[in-house]
N, CA, C and O of each residue as an XYZ file, in Angstrom:
816
protein
N      -1.336    -20.256    150.467
C      -0.104    -20.869    149.902
C      -0.717    -22.307    149.145
O      -1.155    -23.162    149.916
N      -0.757    -22.582    147.726
C      -1.063    -23.660    147.181
C      -0.250    -24.393    146.400
O       0.764    -23.838    145.974
N      -0.512    -25.773    146.049
C       0.367    -26.444    145.379
C      -0.188    -26.851    144.040
O      -1.399    -27.069    144.008
N       0.516    -26.990    142.912
C      -0.065    -26.912    141.560
C       0.066    -28.537    141.464
O       0.365    -29.275    142.403
N      -0.241    -28.955    140.043
C      -0.001    -30.398    139.655
C       1.255    -31.000    139.583
O       1.432    -32.194    139.338
N       2.200    -30.107    139.816
C       3.511    -30.372    139.462
C       4.225    -30.786    140.752
O       5.340    -31.308    140.731
N       3.329    -30.455    142.233
C       3.867    -30.238    143.455
C       4.509    -29.304    144.003
O       4.850    -29.287    145.185
N       4.770    -28.269    143.003
C       5.081    -26.976    143.448
C       4.182    -26.240    144.287
O       2.993    -26.244    143.965
N       4.631    -25.457    145.553
C       4.052    -24.734    146.286
C       4.280    -23.713    145.820
O       5.408    -23.525    145.365
N       3.163    -22.546    145.757
C       3.207    -21.227    145.689
C       2.345    -20.356    146.423
O       1.327    -20.863    146.896
N       2.565    -19.113    146.613
C       1.872    -18.119    147.285
C       0.801    -17.752    146.435
O       0.991    -17.584    145.230
N      -0.360    -17.608    146.989
C      -1.579    -17.299    146.216
C      -1.657    -15.527    146.674
O      -1.201    -15.042    147.710
N      -2.301    -14.868    145.675
C      -1.882    -13.485    146.178
C      -3.209    -12.997    146.881
O      -4.347    -13.220    146.468
N      -2.871    -12.303    147.996
C      -4.114    -12.030    148.576
C      -4.895    -10.768    148.482
O      -4.311     -9.741    148.138
N      -6.047    -10.757    148.732
C      -6.743     -9.523    148.341
C      -6.805     -8.615    149.401
O      -6.761     -8.990    150.573
N      -6.908     -7.419    149.058
C      -6.696     -6.081    149.562
C      -7.956     -5.502    149.702
O      -8.597     -5.280    148.674
N      -8.494     -5.176    150.949
C      -9.722     -4.174    151.218
C      -9.177     -2.922    151.980
O      -9.015     -3.069    153.192
N      -8.902     -1.826    151.480
C      -8.354     -0.799    152.257
C      -9.245      0.497    152.102
O      -9.417      1.041    151.011
N      -9.783      0.933    153.258
C     -10.661      1.970    153.390
C     -10.118      3.321    152.660
O     -10.944      3.927    151.978
N      -8.875      3.811    152.743
C      -8.442      4.890    152.182
C      -6.753      4.577    151.727
O      -5.811      4.412    152.503
N      -6.729      4.560    150.353
C      -5.140      3.950    149.905
C      -4.487      5.296    148.953
O      -5.166      6.129    148.353
N      -3.390      5.249    148.999
C      -2.813      6.153    148.121
C      -1.689      5.265    147.436
O      -0.939      4.701    148.233
N      -1.483      5.077    146.253
C      -0.395      4.249    146.018
C       0.346      4.892    144.580
O      -0.245      5.394    143.624
N       1.671      4.724    144.737
C       2.422      5.074    143.649
C       3.270      3.843    142.943
O       3.816      2.985    143.637
N       3.328      3.837    141.544
C       4.174      2.470    141.339
C       4.977      2.941    140.093
O       4.594      3.259    138.967
N       6.162      2.885    140.631
C       7.461      3.189    139.581
C       7.055      4.813    139.521
O       7.332      5.185    138.381
N       6.604      5.732    140.161
C       6.441      7.248    139.981
C       7.307      7.955    140.676
O       7.927      7.514    141.643
N       7.411      9.234    140.167
C       8.393     10.221    140.591
C       8.083     10.622    141.914
O       8.856     10.430    142.852
N       6.698     11.312    142.049
C       6.210     11.583    143.225
C       5.692     10.622    144.051
O       5.106      9.722    143.447
N       5.723     10.531    145.230
C       5.300      9.488    146.217
C       3.997      9.911    146.497
O       3.496     11.027    146.362
N       3.470      8.756    146.946
C       1.984      8.568    147.299
C       1.727      9.646    148.502
O       2.703      9.666    149.252
N       0.889     10.375    148.823
C       1.025     11.264    150.124
C      -0.427     11.210    150.443
O      -1.106     11.256    149.417
N      -1.227     11.114    151.714
C      -2.439     11.225    152.122
C      -2.159     12.223    153.269
O      -1.410     11.933    154.202
N      -2.876     13.569    153.146
C      -2.862     14.588    153.964
C      -4.257     14.629    154.566
O      -5.295     14.615    153.903
N      -4.171     14.683    155.960
C      -5.471     14.961    156.677
C      -4.952     16.329    157.666
O      -4.000     16.393    158.443
N      -5.999     17.388    157.291
C      -5.573     18.540    157.848
C      -6.777     19.188    158.588
O      -7.545     19.916    157.957
N      -6.976     18.920    160.026
C      -8.134     19.834    160.927
C      -9.300     19.051    160.127
O     -10.081     19.737    159.468
N      -9.445     17.732    160.152
C     -10.570     17.526    159.325
C     -11.052     15.865    160.053
O     -10.239     15.087    160.554
N     -12.150     15.686    159.971
C     -12.798     14.203    160.627
C     -12.553     13.294    159.731
O     -12.471     13.751    158.591
N     -12.405     12.157    159.835
C     -12.099     11.132    158.725
C     -12.355      9.726    159.400
O     -11.603      9.405    160.320
N     -13.057      9.124    159.127
C     -13.380      7.668    159.187
C     -13.131      6.898    158.124
O     -13.528      7.178    156.993
N     -12.335      5.696    158.468
C     -12.027      4.878    157.275
C     -12.181      3.358    157.963
O     -11.796      3.161    159.115
N     -12.706      2.434    157.246
C     -12.701      0.947    157.633
C     -11.952      0.098    156.246
O     -11.848      0.533    155.099
N     -11.527     -1.118    156.731
C     -10.966     -1.860    155.879
C     -10.627     -3.228    156.323
O     -10.057     -3.298    157.412
N     -10.844     -4.232    155.746
C     -10.649     -5.857    156.215
C      -9.032     -5.584    156.354
O      -8.492     -5.941    157.401
N      -8.416     -5.094    155.548
C      -6.986     -5.055    155.291
C      -6.384     -3.991    155.989
O      -5.435     -4.331    156.695
N      -6.672     -2.808    155.985
C      -6.157     -1.981    156.601
C      -7.265     -0.645    156.361
O      -7.979     -0.596    155.360
N      -7.281      0.273    157.292
C      -8.162      1.409    157.338
C      -7.375      2.496    156.425
O      -8.014      3.036    155.522
N      -6.142      2.806    156.606
C      -5.830      4.012    155.922
C      -4.202      3.260    155.667
O      -3.529      2.661    156.505
N      -3.863      3.545    154.172
C      -2.371      3.164    153.847
C      -1.951      4.069    152.825
O      -2.785      4.584    152.081
N      -0.609      4.330    152.713
C      -0.060      5.061    151.661
C       1.053      4.368    151.181
O       2.035      4.160    151.893
N       0.949      3.929    149.811
C       2.379      2.994    149.683
C       2.970      3.366    148.191
O       2.305      3.683    147.205
N       4.211      3.257    148.282
C       4.743      3.520    146.927
C       6.046      2.292    146.530
O       6.780      1.893    147.434
N       6.167      1.899    145.420
C       6.968      0.882    144.765
C       8.010      1.290    143.958
O       7.960      2.039    142.983
N       8.952      0.735    144.446
C      10.108      1.349    143.434
C      11.277      0.107    143.364
O      11.116     -0.914    144.033
N      12.364      0.277    142.565
C      13.108     -0.736    142.511
C      14.351     -0.610    143.466
O      15.083     -1.582    143.654
N      14.562      0.542    144.033
C      15.430      0.848    144.853
C      15.085      1.162    146.524
O      15.880      1.213    147.462
N      13.847      1.318    146.519
C      13.074      1.393    147.829
C      12.870      2.875    148.490
O      12.189      3.086    149.493
N      13.658      3.962    147.668
C      14.001      5.018    148.119
C      12.609      5.825    148.192
O      12.462      6.650    149.093
N      11.679      5.615    147.336
C      10.594      6.496    147.407
C       9.378      5.541    148.364
O       9.138      4.340    148.231
N       8.750      6.494    149.318
C       8.195      6.173    150.339
C       6.828      6.809    150.606
O       6.632      8.013    150.771
N       6.012      5.942    150.622
C       4.210      6.565    150.594
C       4.419      7.218    152.283
O       5.212      6.794    153.123
N       3.473      8.322    152.427
C       3.292      8.900    153.829
C       1.879      9.305    153.900
O       1.079      9.465    152.979
N       1.727      9.440    155.165
C       0.573      9.866    155.788
C       0.730     11.110    156.921
O       1.185     10.997    158.059
N       0.237     12.283    156.293
C       0.471     13.303    156.925
C      -0.901     13.850    157.752
O      -1.920     14.171    157.140
N      -0.791     13.910    159.189
C      -1.651     14.392    160.117
C      -1.662     15.424    160.876
O      -1.025     15.390    161.929
N      -2.376     16.543    160.510
C      -1.748     17.935    161.265
C      -3.272     18.682    161.795
O      -4.298     18.771    161.120
N      -3.085     19.105    163.013
C      -4.145     19.762    163.822
C      -5.360     18.746    164.004
O      -6.469     19.280    164.027
N      -5.317     17.471    164.127
C      -6.136     16.462    164.420
C      -5.470     15.261    164.922
O      -4.277     15.098    164.664
N      -6.133     14.388    165.626
C      -5.810     13.275    166.412
C      -6.584     12.194    166.337
O      -7.813     12.193    166.403
N      -5.744     11.092    166.173
C      -6.353      9.626    166.159
C      -7.075      9.390    167.464
O      -6.524      9.488    168.560
N      -8.306      9.082    167.284
C      -9.199      8.677    168.138
C      -9.242      7.186    168.430
O      -9.259      6.697    169.560
N      -9.255      6.631    167.472
C      -9.427      5.312    167.473
C      -8.727      4.370    166.426
O      -9.422      4.240    165.419
N      -7.568      3.694    166.390
C      -7.887      2.891    167.767
C      -7.072      3.455    168.973
O      -6.377      4.463    168.845
N      -7.188      2.714    170.247
C      -6.486      3.446    171.116
C      -5.259      3.508    170.991
O      -4.958      2.466    170.409
N      -4.173      4.206    171.215
C      -3.199      4.402    171.116
C      -2.563      4.223    169.680
O      -1.497      3.636    169.493
N      -3.296      4.766    168.736
C      -3.172      4.560    167.340
C      -1.998      5.790    166.970
O      -1.737      6.774    167.661
N      -1.426      5.419    165.734
C      -0.096      6.184    165.346
C      -0.107      6.095    163.943
O      -0.924      5.428    163.309
N       1.011      6.924    163.346
C       1.435      6.470    161.972
C       2.552      5.756    162.042
O       3.584      6.150    162.585
N       2.372      4.494    161.407
C       3.473      3.319    161.514
C       4.146      3.479    160.106
O       3.734      4.287    159.273
N       5.311      2.569    159.890
C       5.932      2.428    158.702
C       5.709      1.084    158.318
O       5.560      0.213    159.175
N       5.675      0.851    157.175
C       5.363     -0.316    156.184
C       6.601     -0.569    155.021
O       6.670      0.209    154.069
N       7.381     -1.482    155.128
C       8.217     -1.856    154.239
C       8.327     -3.514    153.971
O       8.256     -4.410    154.813
N       8.487     -3.603    152.786
C       8.324     -4.958    152.411
C       9.128     -5.158    150.651
O       8.817     -4.562    149.620
N      10.070     -6.072    150.834
C      10.558     -6.479    149.337
C       9.625     -7.520    148.547
O       9.469     -8.603    149.111
N       9.075     -7.357    147.485
C       8.176     -8.639    146.829
C       8.568     -8.638    145.437
O       8.240     -7.683    144.733
N       9.119     -9.437    145.043
C       9.523     -9.902    143.873
C      10.550     -8.865    142.960
O      10.522     -8.478    141.792
N      11.421     -8.638    144.059
C      12.399     -7.512    143.491
C      11.975     -5.984    143.321
O      12.644     -5.159    142.699
N      10.593     -5.691    144.057
C      10.311     -4.565    144.098
C      10.028     -4.316    145.486
O       9.440     -5.153    146.172
N      10.479     -3.028    146.006
C      10.299     -2.655    147.143
C       9.030     -2.127    147.406
O       8.783     -1.212    146.620
N       8.042     -2.366    148.280
C       6.953     -1.405    148.890
C       7.282     -0.484    149.924
O       7.961     -1.051    150.779
N       7.091      0.577    150.152
C       7.572      1.372    151.179
C       6.442      2.225    151.680
O       5.800      2.796    150.799
N       6.140      2.387    152.704
C       4.858      3.626    153.045
C       4.420      3.891    154.332
O       5.349      4.068    155.120
N       3.283      3.979    154.813
C       3.060      4.326    156.268
C       1.452      3.567    156.075
O       0.833      3.327    155.038
N       1.039      3.280    157.706
C      -0.176      2.869    157.798
C      -0.802      3.623    159.200
O      -0.042      4.204    159.974
N      -2.118      3.554    159.412
C      -2.455      3.957    160.726
C      -2.361      2.484    161.355
O      -2.631      1.525    160.632
N      -1.991      2.296    162.660
C      -1.934      1.383    163.244
C      -1.169      1.290    164.929
O      -0.897      2.381    165.431
N      -0.976      0.540    165.416
C      -0.304      0.673    167.063
C       0.839      0.138    166.866
O       1.072     -0.442    165.805
N       1.873      0.250    167.980
C       3.381     -0.442    168.216
C       4.333      0.720    167.293
O       3.862      1.526    166.491
N       5.516      0.586    167.583
C       6.484      1.438    167.051
C       7.375      0.723    166.057
O       8.162      1.449    165.450
N       7.395     -0.668    165.762
C       8.202     -1.431    164.621
C       7.679     -1.279    163.242
O       6.499     -1.031    162.994
N       8.538     -1.425    162.427
C       8.234     -1.215    160.959
C       7.501     -2.585    160.788
O       7.925     -3.571    161.391
N       6.371     -2.663    159.946
C       5.573     -3.955    159.562
C       5.958     -4.249    158.319
O       6.282     -3.383    157.506
N       5.951     -5.438    158.089
C       5.747     -5.963    156.631
C       4.566     -6.765    156.282
O       4.772     -7.562    155.367
N       3.548     -6.759    156.709
C       2.230     -7.143    156.135
C       1.455     -6.288    156.743
O       1.783     -5.615    157.719
N       0.002     -6.276    155.989
C      -1.053     -5.611    156.395
C      -1.990     -6.399    157.206
O      -2.926     -6.004    157.900
N      -1.530     -7.673    156.971
C      -2.762     -8.384    157.821
C      -2.489     -8.783    159.389
O      -2.960     -9.771    159.953
N      -1.770     -7.962    159.870
C      -1.303     -8.236    161.254
C      -2.372     -7.485    162.247
O      -3.210     -6.730    161.755
N      -2.321     -7.690    163.494
C      -3.117     -6.763    164.366
C      -2.660     -5.353    164.829
O      -3.389     -4.543    165.402
N      -1.290     -5.160    164.486
C      -0.947     -3.703    164.581
C      -1.294     -2.775    163.667
O      -1.079     -1.579    163.864
N      -1.905     -3.269    162.496
C      -2.506     -2.266    161.561
C      -3.909     -2.292    161.670
O      -4.622     -3.296    161.699
N      -4.312     -0.898    161.737
C      -5.670     -0.708    162.292
C      -6.702     -1.105    161.072
O      -6.272     -0.844    159.949
N      -7.947     -1.675    161.146
C      -8.623     -1.972    160.545
C      -9.900     -1.246    160.600
O     -10.785     -1.555    159.802
N     -10.094     -0.258    161.512
C     -10.936      0.737    161.886
C     -10.496      1.966    162.214
O      -9.814      1.791    163.223
N     -10.496      2.940    161.979
C      -9.901      4.383    162.458
C     -10.838      5.787    162.532
O     -11.697      6.078    161.700
N     -10.612      6.288    163.271
C     -11.385      7.902    163.295
C     -10.325      8.865    163.757
O      -9.755      8.677    164.832
N     -10.022      9.953    162.936
C      -9.440     10.998    163.042
C     -10.224     12.225    163.192
O     -11.208     12.276    162.454
N     -10.037     13.199    163.945
C     -10.965     14.305    164.294
C     -10.306     15.232    164.974
O      -9.669     14.977    165.995
N     -10.428     16.580    164.369
C      -9.580     17.960    165.389
C     -10.087     17.968    166.618
O     -11.240     17.581    166.812
N      -9.417     18.341    167.464
C      -9.770     18.672    168.925
C     -11.123     19.650    169.086
O     -11.292     20.694    168.456
N     -11.754     19.262    169.757
C     -12.752     20.322    170.092
C     -12.418     21.508    170.849
O     -11.721     21.511    171.864
N     -13.123     22.836    170.128
C     -12.503     24.188    170.688
C     -13.660     24.512    171.433
O     -14.790     24.307    170.989
N     -13.421     25.038    172.615
C     -14.196     25.417    173.562
C     -14.837     26.862    173.138
O     -14.083     27.825    172.997
N     -16.090     26.976    172.962
C     -16.807     28.477    173.076
C     -16.209     29.441    173.976
O     -15.774     29.134    175.085
N     -16.191     30.664    173.468
C     -15.925     31.592    174.706
C     -17.236     31.782    175.276
O     -18.189     31.833    174.498
N     -17.450     31.907    176.642
C     -18.389     32.347    177.410
C     -18.646     33.799    177.281
O     -17.766     34.640    177.096
N     -20.255     34.101    177.420
C     -20.288     35.440    177.542
C     -20.133     36.044    178.755
O     -20.529     35.474    179.772
N     -19.537     37.275    178.802
C     -19.149     37.770    179.951
C     -19.894     38.216    180.991
O     -20.532     39.256    180.825
N     -19.952     37.591    182.130
C     -20.907     38.181    183.151
C     -20.682     39.266    183.919
O     -19.566     39.494    184.385
N     -21.874     40.153    184.153
C     -21.478     41.234    184.740
C     -21.109     41.028    186.426
O     -21.673     40.407    187.328
N     -19.871     41.874    186.363
C     -19.522     41.971    188.073
C     -20.500     42.099    189.070
O     -21.082     43.166    189.265
N     -20.748     40.931    189.804
C     -21.542     41.233    190.721
C     -21.177     41.772    192.018
O     -21.985     42.128    192.876
N     -19.674     41.818    192.130
C     -19.374     42.413    193.370
C     -19.115     43.748    193.276
O     -18.698     44.363    194.257
N     -19.310     44.289    192.199
C     -19.364     45.836    191.842
C     -20.653     46.484    192.054
O     -21.634     46.147    191.391
N     -20.705     47.424    192.969
C     -21.962     48.074    193.379
C     -22.565     48.858    192.269
O     -21.861     49.495    191.485
N     -23.923     48.816    192.192
C     -24.437     49.362    191.301
C     -24.501     50.856    191.312
O     -24.692     51.324    192.434
N     -24.375     51.823    190.220
C     -24.286     53.050    190.225
C     -25.490     53.858    190.459
O     -26.529     53.845    189.798
N     -25.118     54.774    191.802
C     -26.599     55.033    192.280
C     -26.688     56.708    191.673
O     -25.638     57.343    191.577
N     -27.790     57.238    191.347
C     -27.694     58.634    191.112
C     -27.994     59.510    192.416
O     -28.562     58.981    193.372
N     -27.606     60.862    192.448
C     -27.613     61.641    193.882
C     -29.233     61.577    193.930
O     -29.937     61.624    192.921
N     -29.677     61.473    195.149
C     -30.866     61.707    195.497
C     -31.475     63.161    195.654
O     -31.059     64.000    196.453
N     -32.692     63.356    194.624
C     -33.065     65.008    194.888
C     -33.616     65.304    195.899
O     -34.272     64.462    196.512
N     -33.496     66.521    196.312
C     -33.983     67.110    197.567
C     -35.400     67.037    197.706
O     -36.121     67.579    196.869
N     -35.865     66.426    198.673
C     -37.383     66.430    198.755
C     -37.938     67.591    199.381
O     -39.065     67.993    199.094
N     -37.218     68.136    200.201
C     -37.721     69.381    200.992
C     -38.046     70.564    199.814
O     -38.990     71.346    199.932
N     -37.169     70.567    198.733
C     -37.222     72.014    197.956
C     -37.088     71.700    196.700
O     -36.233     72.337    196.085
N     -37.882     70.637    195.944
C     -37.786     70.027    194.508
C     -38.054     71.408    193.687
O     -39.015     72.155    193.871
N     -37.082     71.578    192.809
C     -36.886     72.284    191.712
C     -37.016     71.787    190.228
O     -36.451     70.815    189.726
N     -37.930     72.715    189.606
C     -38.212     72.042    188.158
C     -37.096     72.383    187.576
O     -36.256     73.121    188.092
N     -36.987     71.714    186.128
C     -35.884     71.888    185.249
C     -36.230     73.261    184.719
O     -37.372     73.680    184.533
N     -35.163     73.872    184.510
C     -34.938     75.152    183.906
C     -35.123     76.443    184.660
O     -34.992     77.506    184.054
N     -35.455     76.418    186.094
C     -35.916     77.186    186.650
C     -34.649     77.881    187.430
O     -33.759     77.193    187.931
N     -34.658     79.198    187.477
C     -33.681     80.301    188.039
C     -33.935     80.241    189.441
O     -35.039     80.012    189.934
N     -32.513     80.527    190.286
C     -32.609     80.883    191.514
C     -33.315     82.238    191.711
O     -33.099     83.070    190.830
N     -34.046     82.556    192.629
C     -34.721     83.686    192.891
C     -34.326     84.487    194.370
O     -34.351     84.042    195.517
N     -33.990     85.714    193.911
C     -33.545     86.447    195.037
C     -34.287     87.474    195.782
O     -35.025     88.373    195.378
N     -33.897     87.108    197.045
C     -34.973     87.837    198.027
C     -35.117     89.131    198.102
O     -34.084     89.688    198.474
N     -36.045     89.863    197.881
C     -36.254     91.491    197.836
C     -36.495     91.983    199.154
O     -37.494     91.693    199.812
N     -35.685     92.638    199.486
C     -35.659     93.207    201.003
C     -36.795     94.448    200.868
O     -36.796     95.431    200.127
N     -37.695     94.031    201.818
C     -38.707     95.190    201.798
C     -38.478     96.571    202.962
O     -38.325     96.530    204.183
N     -38.519     97.555    202.178
C     -38.242     98.815    202.965
C     -39.498     99.007    203.932
O     -40.642     98.723    203.577
N     -39.151     99.552    205.276
C     -40.335     99.609    206.239
C     -40.216    101.101    206.427
O     -39.176    101.723    206.211
N     -41.582    101.746    206.931
C     -41.325    103.264    207.071
C     -42.224    103.128    208.579
O     -42.739    102.082    208.974
N     -42.264    104.435    209.283
C     -42.798    104.558    210.725
C     -44.165    104.923    210.301
O     -45.110    104.814    211.082
N     -44.320    105.397    208.966
C     -46.170    105.784    208.776
C     -46.911    104.628    208.953
O     -46.544    103.567    208.448
N     -47.818    104.717    209.553
C     -49.076    103.640    209.316
C     -50.102    104.166    208.483
O     -50.611    105.286    208.429
N     -50.337    102.905    207.719
C     -51.459    102.675    206.665
C     -52.711    102.945    207.553
O     -52.788    102.505    208.699
N     -53.821    103.795    206.884
C     -54.942    103.878    207.326
C     -56.057    103.632    206.394
O     -55.678    103.454    205.236
N     -57.477    103.568    206.608
C     -58.454    103.880    205.735
C     -58.237    102.947    204.465
O     -57.884    101.768    204.487
N     -58.523    103.727    203.357
C     -58.487    103.080    202.121
C     -57.498    102.305    201.806
O     -57.578    101.181    201.310
N     -56.345    103.022    202.154
C     -55.066    102.121    201.747
C     -54.795    100.979    202.349
O     -54.182    100.149    201.679
N     -55.118    100.683    203.556
C     -55.016     99.822    204.521
C     -56.010     98.482    203.872
O     -55.604     97.322    203.790
N     -57.589     99.029    203.385
C     -58.190     97.973    203.026
C     -57.903     97.453    201.597
O     -57.946     96.235    201.420
N     -57.639     98.203    200.656
C     -56.932     97.760    199.373
C     -55.737     97.012    199.465
O     -55.512     96.115    198.652
N     -54.826     97.334    200.518
C     -53.317     96.759    200.734
C     -52.333     97.512    199.433
O     -51.340     96.978    198.939
N     -52.782     98.599    199.121
C     -51.965     99.129    198.277
C     -50.475     99.710    198.786
O     -50.517    100.807    199.343
N     -49.406     99.189    198.672
C     -47.967     99.649    198.824
C     -46.961    100.165    197.957
O     -45.744    100.254    198.116
N     -47.804    100.532    196.877
C     -46.785    101.213    195.942
C     -46.431    102.213    196.514
O     -47.159    102.623    197.419
N     -45.329    102.868    196.222
C     -44.597    104.170    196.283
C     -45.277    105.606    196.613
O     -44.983    106.391    197.515
N     -46.318    105.717    195.565
C     -47.041    106.661    195.892
C     -47.927    106.587    196.842
O     -48.056    107.512    197.644
N     -48.690    105.447    196.897
C     -49.684    105.394    198.102
C     -49.093    105.565    199.387
O     -49.720    106.240    200.203
N     -47.825    104.997    199.759
C     -46.826    105.418    200.872
C     -46.744    106.860    201.109
O     -47.045    107.431    202.158
N     -46.264    107.441    199.929
C     -45.982    109.119    200.117
C     -47.552    109.677    200.419
O     -47.676    110.519    201.308
N     -48.434    109.336    199.880
C     -49.790    110.033    200.279
C     -50.120    109.657    201.612
O     -50.641    110.498    202.346
N     -49.871    108.429    202.049
C     -50.175    108.305    203.466
C     -49.210    109.057    204.450
O     -49.564    109.329    205.597
N     -48.323    109.289    204.090
C     -47.342    110.135    205.135
C     -47.983    111.495    205.003
O     -48.492    111.994    206.007
N     -48.005    112.282    203.592
C     -48.372    113.321    204.003
C     -49.873    113.589    204.560
O     -50.127    114.631    205.165
N     -50.787    112.660    204.340
C     -52.028    112.661    205.124
C     -51.758    112.749    206.453
O     -52.321    113.628    207.107
N     -50.724    111.725    207.156
C     -50.830    111.854    208.463
C     -50.160    113.098    208.872
O     -50.309    113.443    210.044
N     -49.384    113.884    208.025
C     -48.582    115.025    208.440
C     -49.742    116.205    208.575
O     -49.756    117.039    209.480
N     -50.639    116.119    207.581
C     -51.745    117.234    207.532
C     -52.620    116.925    208.746
O     -53.164    117.814    209.400
N     -52.739    115.514    209.038
C     -53.759    115.614    210.134
C     -53.065    116.010    211.310
O     -53.706    116.619    212.167
N     -51.636    115.721    211.525
C     -50.956    116.358    212.695
C     -51.282    117.712    212.893
O     -51.860    118.161    213.883
N     -50.713    118.631    211.475
C     -50.921    119.906    211.600
C     -52.624    120.387    212.029
O     -52.887    121.372    212.719
N     -53.440    119.632    211.560
C     -54.740    120.301    211.867
C     -54.938    119.920    213.239
O     -55.875    120.552    213.726
N     -54.471    119.225    213.929
C     -54.633    118.892    215.243
C     -54.213    119.840    216.018
O     -54.915    120.281    216.929
N     -52.761    120.367    215.702
C     -52.310    121.327    216.646
C     -52.924    122.754    216.267
O     -53.093    123.646    217.098
N     -53.156    122.832    215.261
C     -54.080    124.356    214.952
C     -55.229    124.104    215.875
O     -55.454    125.033    216.650
N     -55.957    123.124    215.962
C     -57.390    122.895    216.846
C     -56.889    123.222    218.122
O     -57.491    124.029    218.830
N     -55.646    122.572    218.555
C     -55.424    122.549    220.247
C     -55.310    124.100    220.317
O     -56.002    124.590    221.210
N     -54.562    125.011    219.542
C     -54.130    126.294    219.735
C     -55.601    127.290    219.705
O     -55.760    128.213    220.504
N     -56.360    127.015    218.914
C     -57.747    127.683    219.056
C     -58.389    127.487    220.157
O     -58.994    128.419    220.686
N     -58.369    126.252    220.690
C     -59.215    126.003    222.126
C     -58.377    126.571    223.233
O     -59.024    126.986    224.195
N     -57.044    126.678    223.299
C     -56.239    127.389    224.313
C     -56.338    129.067    224.000
O     -55.741    129.866    224.722
């Protein structure tokens, strides 16, 4: 307040230092500040964030919209309403501050002079860990007694035929067990028996 030379007292205009401001003067569209999932830091000696609309009827209101974000400072900060009639003009809007009552001045403690708005931190998904309780898959152990190479085919045992004939001489030495050799051995044995029988008859 100040007094002029005539002794009249009048209100001196107050300066405004506002960090973020949106203002409509006699406009159709009201002033709007929108903060959507963003980090915002604002400071001002008068107010940190302020939206104001001026009209003759007071129906136009400036608004602050905050979506998917939170006011981190000041503690307990929120969007508060502002309304004032000045020289026949209504000022209606919103600011960041504390308390629940509608304020009529920006120069009070309820209006935040510094504020930080940020989206909530989203925890990153952790990499899935292997299930330690699940036993590791084991491969069937290969037989140590009879290891078989890949691609091998099962072999069939061939039954060996036996005869009463005894192999002697060259056949026994060479180990020839072919069918012809066996027949020759049997014939030789038979001839030897016949020769022995003939010899015994002559002696008798």
